[in-house]
C-alpha positions, 0 to 999 in steps of 0.5 A, spaced: 500 500 500 502 506 498 501 513 502 498 520 500 498 526 503 491 528 505 490 534 501 495 540 504 496 537 510 502 533 513 498 527 515 498 521 510 493 516 508 493 509 505 491 510 497 485 506 499 480 508 504 475 503 507 468 505 507 464 502 513 457 504 510 455 496 510 458 495 517 452 493 522 447 493 516 449 488 510 455 486 514 454 483 521 460 485 526 464 479 525 464 480 517 466 487 519 471 486 523 474 481 518 474 486 513 478 491 518 483 486 519 484 484 512 485 492 510 490 493 516 494 487 514 494 490 507 497 496 510 491 501 510 490 506 515 484 510 513 477 508 515 470 512 513 464 512 516 458 517 518 453 518 524 447 515 519 450 509 517 446 503 520 443 508 525 450 509 528 452 502 528 457 503 523 461 507 528 460 503 534 463 497 530 468 501 528 470 503 535 469 497 538 475 494 533 479 500 534 479 498 542 486 496 544 489 498 537 494 504 537 489 510 535 494 515 533 496 510 527 489 510 524 485 516 520 478 516 522 473 520 518 466 521 519 460 525 517 454 530 519 448 533 516 442 528 515 437 526 520 440 522 526 434 522 530 426 524 530 427 531 533 426 537 529 434 539 531 436 532 529 438 534 522 442 539 518 448 543 519 446 548 525 450 549 531 446 545 536 446 539 531 453 539 529 455 539 537 450 534 539 453 529 533 460 530 534 459 528 541 455 522 539 460 520 534 466 520 539 462 516 544 460 511 538 467 511 536 470 510 543 475 516 541 476 523 543 477 526 536 476 524 529 481 525 524 476 528 518 470 531 520 465 532 513 459 535 512 455 530 509 451 535 504 449 542 503 444 545 508 441 551 505 437 552 511 443 554 516 447 560 515 454 558 512 457 562 517 454 558 523 456 552 520 463 554 518 464 557 525 462 551 529 466 546 525 472 551 526 471 551 534 471 543 534 478 544 531 480 549 536 477 544 541 481 538 539 475 534 537 476 534 530 483 534 526 481 536 519 475 538 515 472 536 509 465 536 505 461 531 501 455 531 496 456 538 494 456 542 487 462 546 485 459 553 487 457 551 494 464 548 495 468 554 492 463 559 497 465 555 503 472 555 502 472 563 500 468 564 506 473 560 511 479 564 508 475 571 509 473 569 516 479 566 518 476 559 519 479 552 518 478 550 511 476 544 508 481 539 506 478 534 502 472 533 498 468 526 498 464 526 491 461 520 487 466 519 482 467 513 477 467 511 470 460 512 470 460 518 474 465 523 470 461 530 470 465 530 477 470 533 473 467 539 470 467 543 476 469 539 483 475 536 481 478 543 478 476 546 484 480 541 488 486 541 484 486 549 484 485 549 492 489 543 494 483 539 496 484 531 497 479 527 493 476 521 496 471 518 491 465 514 493 462 508 489 468 507 484 464 501 482 458 505 482 454 501 486 457 494 483 455 496 476 463 496 474 464 490 478 463 485 472 457 482 475 452 484 470 452 483 462 447 485 457 444 478 456 441 478 463 435 483 462 435 485 469 438 485 476 439 478 479 436 477 486 440 479 492 444 484 488 445 491 490 442 493 483 436 489 485 436 492 492 436 499 489 430 498 485 426 496 491 429 502 496 429 507 490 436 508 490 440 511 484 443 505 481 437 502 478 437 497 472 433 502 468 438 508 469 444 504 467 442 499 462 444 503 456 450 502 451 454 507 454 455 502 460 455 496 456 461 499 452 465 501 458 464 494 461 466 491 454 473 495 455 474 493 462 473 486 461 478 487 455 483 490 459 482 485 465 483 479 461 489 482 458 492 484 465 490 478 469 486 482 473 478 483 475 474 488 472 473 491 479 480 492 480 481 495 473 475 500 474 478 502 481 485 502 478 482 508 473 479 512 479 486 511 483 490 514 477 486 520 476 488 527 477 487 529 484 485 523 487 488 521 494 484 515 496 478 511 493 473 509 498 472 501 498 465 499 500 464 492 501 458 488 504 462 481 503 469 479 505 470 476 498 468 483 495 474 487 499 479 481 498 478 482 490 478 490 491 485 490 495 488 487 489 488 494 486 495 495 489 502 494 487 501 495 479 498 500 475 494 501 468 499 504 462 497 510 459 494 507 453 489 503 458 488 509 462 486 513 455 482 507 452 477 507 459 477 515 459 475 515 452 470 510 452 467 513 458 467 520 456 461 524 457 459 530 452 459 536 457 453 541 456 454 549 456 457 552 459 462 546 461 463 544 453 467 551 452 471 550 459 473 543 457 475 545 450 479 551 454 482 546 459 484 541 453 487 546 449 491 549 454 495 543 457 
């Protein structure tokens, strides 16, 4: 496992981050601990969770696993924003909810500090200065080491950075966006902001909910029972069969399978490797509900895709940018 600096900081993290969203939910505690052990054995030191994953169970499982280990050798990230209870103030990025949420997360994680505390999305109801000043106070108090954002658009990220800079608040160090061969619009604004401002990029769903794992084929005609895509259809998640059963998806999968066969790798490994080698990326987040999935995903370390292979995947997954992004993309392409 190689290591990268976490944004413009002196803290280093493993090139892969273990996502704990399934812990205490799809994966029981025994399987979750087995995945954590395997990740540690592979050299990983970076775990990502959130207060709402499994209604707090993810943080609890992670915290129990950390007990007895050298806490300072681990970089632990969690998030705040979405409903964590039934109360009217159990949601959002207001001061009351953030202060209650960080204390609850620390209790569940069994630690007195979080390395990376991320807003889980934008909150239009709360004045930005209230959110940023509260997060800044958490850093000053020592409860949080660094700050990050997730699930925001370009103007929101830039505004938060600018306000923090103007008011002297601790600024965001990372962005956690959806990014994969099936989620390329992230490159239109978010990645350029991160590159310009020195934020580390922590892509979630590099396999787009299993679509890039190699499990699905044109001939299936629908998601098999027990698959995440089948669950997505029942739960109303975005990675449904109807959303991705198209020529773009199958062309990307054809290219992935060809390279995987040539290199003796799995389709999932090639898909994650593409994300890992993209500009600005610090550490893709691996989410697994089964140990076998994580075991395969960890096979992305220790090798690289060639420039030619990266080019093939980039070309087949290219998305035509609408105005005004089309003009911006052409300018970037001709100025480099």
